[in-house]
C-alpha positions in Angstrom: -3.8 -57.9 197.9 -0.6 -59.8 198.4 0.2 -63.0 200.1 -1.7 -64.3 203.4 -4.8 -64.3 201.4 -8.2 -62.4 202.7 -7.6 -63.1 206.1 -4.3 -61.4 206.1 -5.5 -58.1 204.1 -8.1 -57.6 206.4 -5.7 -57.8 209.5 -3.7 -54.9 208.0 -7.2 -52.5 207.9 -8.2 -50.1 210.2 -10.6 -51.4 212.8 -13.1 -49.0 211.9 -12.6 -50.1 208.0 -13.4 -53.9 209.3 -15.9 -53.4 211.4 -18.2 -51.2 208.4 -16.9 -53.9 205.2 -15.7 -57.0 206.6 -18.0 -60.2 206.1 -20.8 -60.1 208.8 -20.7 -56.5 208.7 -24.0 -54.4 209.4 -24.2 -53.1 206.2 -23.6 -56.4 204.7 -26.0 -58.2 206.6 -28.7 -55.1 205.9 -31.8 -57.3 203.7 -31.0 -54.5 201.1 -33.9 -55.5 198.7 -36.6 -54.2 201.4 -35.3 -50.7 202.6 -34.6 -50.3 198.8 -38.5 -51.4 197.6 -39.7 -49.3 200.5 -37.8 -46.2 199.3 -38.6 -46.7 195.9 -42.6 -46.7 196.9 -42.0 -43.4 198.9 -40.5 -41.8 196.1 -43.2 -42.8 193.5 -45.7 -42.1 196.2 -44.0 -38.5 196.1 -44.3 -37.8 192.0 -48.0 -39.3 192.4 -49.3 -36.8 195.1 -47.1 -34.0 193.6 -49.2 -34.7 190.5 -52.7 -35.1 192.3 -52.0 -32.1 194.3 -50.0 -29.4 192.0 -53.2 -28.0 190.6 -55.2 -27.9 193.4 -54.4 -24.3 194.9 -57.2 -24.3 197.8 -54.9 -27.3 199.5 -51.7 -26.0 198.4 -52.2 -22.6 199.5 -50.9 -21.7 195.6 -47.6 -23.7 196.5 -47.6 -26.6 193.8 -44.6 -28.1 195.8 -45.9 -28.0 199.0 -47.5 -31.6 199.6 -44.5 -32.8 197.6 -42.0 -31.5 199.9 -44.2 -32.7 203.1 -43.8 -35.7 201.7 -40.5 -35.7 200.9 -39.9 -34.7 204.8 -42.1 -37.5 205.9 -39.7 -39.9 204.1 -36.8 -39.1 205.2 -37.9 -38.7 209.0 -39.0 -42.1 208.4 -35.8 -43.5 207.3 -34.0 -42.1 210.0 -36.9 -43.6 212.5 -36.2 -46.9 210.3 -32.3 -46.9 211.4 -33.2 -46.3 214.7 -35.0 -48.7 215.3 -32.6 -51.5 213.2 -30.1 -50.2 215.7 -32.2 -50.8 218.8 -33.1 -54.3 217.7 -35.4 -56.5 219.2 -34.1 -57.3 222.3 -34.0 -53.2 223.2 -37.7 -53.0 221.6 -38.4 -56.2 223.7 -37.9 -54.3 226.5 -39.3 -51.2 225.5 -42.8 -52.7 224.4 -44.4 -51.3 227.9 -43.5 -48.1 227.5 -44.4 -47.5 223.8 -47.5 -49.4 224.7 -48.4 -47.1 227.8 -47.5 -44.0 225.0 -49.7 -45.1 222.3 -52.2 -45.9 224.5 -52.2 -42.8 225.9 -51.9 -40.8 222.6 -55.1 -42.6 221.2 -57.2 -41.8 224.6 -56.2 -38.0 224.0 -58.3 -38.7 220.2 -61.0 -38.9 222.2 -60.6 -35.9 224.5 -60.9 -32.3 223.8 -57.0 -32.3 222.6 -58.4 -34.3 219.7 -58.4 -32.6 216.1 -61.1 -32.7 213.6 -59.8 -33.2 210.0 -62.7 -33.9 207.4 -64.6 -34.6 209.5 -63.0 -37.5 211.0 -61.5 -37.4 214.9 -58.6 -39.4 214.7 -55.8 -36.9 215.2 -53.7 -35.0 217.9 -51.5 -31.9 216.9 -48.0 -31.9 218.6 -45.3 -29.5 217.3 -47.9 -28.2 214.8 -48.3 -31.6 213.2 -51.0 -33.7 213.0 -50.3 -37.1 214.3 -52.6 -40.1 213.7 -52.1 -42.7 217.0 -53.6 -45.7 215.3 -50.9 -46.0 212.9 -48.4 -46.1 215.7 -50.7 -48.7 217.6 -50.7 -51.2 215.2 -46.5 -51.0 215.5 -47.0 -51.6 219.8 -49.8 -54.4 219.1 -47.2 -56.6 217.2 -44.5 -56.2 219.4 -46.9 -56.8 222.6 -48.6 -59.5 221.2 -44.8 -61.1 220.2 -43.7 -60.4 223.8 -46.6 -62.4 225.5 -47.2 -65.0 222.9 -43.0 -66.0 223.2 -42.6 -65.4 226.7 -45.4 -68.3 227.5 -43.7 -70.6 224.7 -40.4 -69.8 225.8 -41.3 -70.1 229.4 -43.3 -73.4 229.6 -40.9 -75.3 227.0 -44.3 -75.8 224.5 -44.7 -75.9 220.9 -47.7 -73.6 220.6 -49.1 -70.6 223.9 -51.3 -72.3 225.6 -54.9 -70.6 226.8 -53.5 -68.5 229.2 -51.2 -66.7 226.9 -53.9 -66.3 224.4 -56.4 -64.7 226.5 -53.5 -62.3 227.7 -52.2 -61.3 224.0 -56.1 -60.8 222.9 -56.8 -58.5 226.0 -53.4 -56.5 225.3 -54.3 -55.9 221.7 -58.2 -55.7 221.9 -57.7 -52.5 224.8 -56.2 -50.6 221.7 -58.5 -51.9 219.5 -61.6 -50.7 221.0 -60.3 -47.3 221.9 -59.4 -46.6 218.2 -63.0 -47.8 216.7 -64.3 -45.4 219.4 -62.6 -42.6 217.6 -64.5 -44.2 215.4 -61.6 -46.1 212.9 -63.0 -48.7 211.4 -60.7 -49.2 208.8 -57.8 -49.3 211.6 -59.9 -51.4 213.8 -60.1 -54.2 210.5 -56.4 -53.7 210.3 -55.6 -54.3 213.8 -58.2 -57.6 213.4 -56.0 -58.9 210.7 -52.8 -58.2 212.7 -54.2 -60.2 215.6 -55.0 -63.2 213.2 -51.7 -63.1 211.8 -49.6 -63.2 215.1 -52.1 -65.8 216.3 -51.5 -68.3 212.9 -48.0 -67.7 213.1 -47.6 -68.7 217.1 -49.0 -71.8 215.9 -52.1 -71.1 218.7 -55.1 -73.9 218.1 -57.4 -73.0 215.1 -60.2 -72.9 217.3 -58.9 -69.8 219.0 -58.7 -68.9 215.1 -62.2 -69.7 214.4 -63.3 -68.4 217.8 -61.5 -65.0 216.9 -63.5 -64.6 213.5 -67.3 -65.8 214.9 -66.5 -62.7 217.6 -65.8 -60.6 214.6 -68.6 -61.3 213.0 -71.0 -61.0 215.9 -69.2 -58.1 216.6 -69.4 -56.4 213.1 -73.5 -58.0 213.1 -73.9 -56.4 216.7 -72.4 -52.5 215.7 -74.4 -52.6 212.6 -77.7 -53.6 214.7 -77.0 -51.0 217.4 -76.2 -48.1 215.0 -72.8 -47.7 216.6 -71.7 -46.9 213.2 -71.7 -43.0 211.8 -73.8 -42.4 209.2 -71.3 -41.5 206.7 -69.9 -45.1 207.6 -73.2 -46.8 206.7 -73.1 -44.8 203.4 -70.3 -46.2 202.7 -71.5 -49.7 202.9 -74.3 -49.7 201.2 -72.3 -47.6 198.3 -69.9 -50.8 198.0 -72.8 -53.5 198.2 -74.7 -51.0 195.5 -72.2 -48.6 193.4 -75.3 -47.4 191.4 -77.0 -46.3 195.0 -75.6 -42.5 194.9 -73.2 -42.4 191.7 -73.1 -38.6 192.8 -73.1 -38.6 196.1 -71.3 -40.9 198.4 -70.3 -43.8 196.1 -68.2 -40.4 193.8 -65.0 -41.0 195.2 -64.7 -44.8 193.9 -67.1 -44.2 190.7 -64.3 -41.4 189.7 -61.3 -43.7 190.8 -62.6 -46.2 188.8 -63.0 -44.1 185.8 -59.2 -42.6 186.2 -57.5 -46.1 186.5 -60.1 -47.4 182.9 -59.0 -44.8 181.5 -55.2 -45.5 182.1 -54.9 -48.5 180.0 -52.0 -50.4 179.0 -49.4 -47.6 179.3 -51.4 -44.8 181.0 -52.2 -41.1 179.7 -48.5 -40.0 180.5 -47.3 -38.5 183.6 -48.9 -35.2 184.6 -51.1 -35.7 181.6 -54.4 -37.4 183.5 -57.2 -36.1 182.3 -59.2 -37.6 186.1 -56.2 -36.1 188.0 -55.8 -32.7 186.3 -59.2 -32.0 186.0 -59.4 -32.5 190.2 -62.4 -34.8 189.5 -61.2 -37.5 192.5 -61.3 -36.3 195.9 -58.3 -37.2 198.7 -56.4 -38.5 195.5 -53.1 -37.5 197.0 -54.2 -40.2 200.3 -57.0 -42.4 199.8 -56.8 -42.4 196.1 -53.6 -42.3 195.4 -53.4 -45.3 193.3 -55.7 -44.3 191.2 -53.2 -41.5 189.9 -50.7 -44.1 188.9 -53.5 -46.0 187.3 -54.3 -43.2 185.0 -50.9 -41.9 184.4 -48.6 -44.6 184.5 -51.3 -46.8 183.6 -51.9 -50.7 183.9 -47.5 -51.0 183.3 -47.2 -48.9 186.1 -49.7 -49.7 188.5 -48.3 -53.6 188.4 -44.4 -52.2 189.2 -46.4 -50.4 192.1 -48.1 -53.9 193.5 -44.4 -55.7 192.3 -42.8 -53.7 194.7 -45.4 -53.7 197.7 -44.8 -57.6 196.9 -40.9 -57.5 197.1 -41.4 -55.7 201.0 -44.1 -58.7 201.8 -41.4 -61.0 200.2 -38.3 -60.0 202.2 -40.5 -59.8 205.3 -41.4 -63.4 205.0 -38.1 -64.0 204.5 -36.5 -62.4 207.4 -39.9 -64.3 209.5 -39.1 -67.5 208.1 -35.3 -67.6 208.8 -35.6 -66.2 212.1 -34.2 -68.7 215.2 -36.5 -67.7 217.8 -40.6 -67.2 218.0 -40.2 -63.8 219.3 -38.6 -62.2 215.8 -40.8 -64.5 214.0 -44.0 -63.2 215.6 -43.2 -59.7 215.0 -42.4 -60.3 211.1 -45.4 -62.2 210.7 -47.6 -59.5 212.1 -46.3 -56.9 209.7 -46.8 -58.9 206.7 -50.2 -59.2 208.1 -50.6 -55.6 208.5 -48.7 -54.2 205.3 -50.7 -56.6 203.4 -53.8 -56.5 204.3 -53.4 -52.3 204.1 -52.6 -52.3 200.4 -55.2 -54.8 199.4 -57.9 -52.8 201.5 -56.3 -49.5 199.8 -55.4 -51.0 196.0 -59.6 -52.6 196.4 -61.4 -49.5 197.4 -59.4 -48.2 194.3 -61.1 -51.1 192.1 -64.6 -51.0 194.3 -64.2 -54.6 195.4 -63.3 -53.2 199.2 -65.3 -50.8 200.6 -63.7 -47.3 201.3 -62.5 -47.2 205.1 -59.6 -44.4 204.6 -56.7 -46.5 204.8 -53.7 -45.1 202.9 -51.4 -47.0 200.6 -48.2 -48.2 202.5 -44.9 -46.0 201.7 -46.9 -44.3 199.0 -50.0 -42.2 199.8 -49.6 -38.9 202.0 -49.7 -38.8 205.5 -47.2 -38.5 207.8 -48.1 -40.8 210.6 -49.0 -43.8 207.9 -44.8 -43.1 206.7 -43.5 -43.2 209.8 -45.1 -46.1 211.2 -44.4 -48.3 207.8 -40.7 -47.2 207.9 -40.7 -48.3 211.6 -41.9 -51.9 210.8 -38.6 -51.9 207.8 -36.5 -50.6 210.4 -37.4 -53.8 213.1 -37.9 -56.1 210.5 -33.8 -55.2 209.2 -33.3 -55.5 213.3 -34.6 -58.6 213.3 -32.7 -59.7 210.6 -29.1 -58.2 212.0 -29.7 -60.2 215.3 -29.9 -63.9 213.7 -26.6 -65.8 213.7 -24.2 -65.3 210.6 -25.2 -69.0 209.5 -29.2 -68.3 209.8 
């Protein structure tokens, strides 16, 4: 490079080159640790899913690579959706939120009709173009966006530091409608996750602590009412009973968690080796590619490998929190905070149920568990976060 300094150098390059590589360009401004950690989790998930399913001919139809191939395809689609979400950015997403909210609401309603599909005894899916879609996963995305729009608009319009009572009530109503529909499917795990999202967004908005306390009290009373009125399916009641007393039915409802704990405990410090886990190769842990995929990591990769997986999840949450803190507007902060609450709770619940410290609810491990809907929703969240990052001022 000759005289004139950096500015002269950039001025001699083609415009397209400058737009891609000049300081402040899109690629340079991406928060690279965030998608890198999510992609590492997805790749690790592909390996763990393959290990859990390669010998289960009743699931794979004789093709040991069936679940691996689908997981990779789901990841590719997820990354593409993340790129679209980042490209749209917060302003366009804000404009599209009412349509997205209505679409996901319609999808959940379809689950409750004859269109809904029953898989593994649960009616939580609809079939679209031969693919099973779980609408509750996408409900979490739209609830985050819708609550952020309402609360940020109320604060901006009133020039306030925090949302008023009317704004909070409207946001709770917007979240409450799809949440109740999800509960009717019934999907208690996703309902709990939505509740954590609502709490996270409210706390980030600066809403009065009385609203948070009232919401927690309402949640406790609602859980008590659901229990007393026998609104839960029997298998859900059994799961909570087994969580309260692991020795209650170790060969029945407590079998899954018992075998998962055995697998994780057998892994020790360094694990039994990839594809060599006795519990995994022996197919002792049911649903090991979805709900209990963490047990594969614990058994075959040991404490070190499972710890690395948790560290990667921590990186995702850390970068999301950085984006939330650096965002110059309330809307972006609320969206990022809602995503942090969603992913943090889901990861904690999934790993917790593998370890026996949380009840089994069927929530997948973000980016790792097999399942298209969960993978798509998680990557959309990454794209939304990157969109917020890209639209902030260069000095922020």
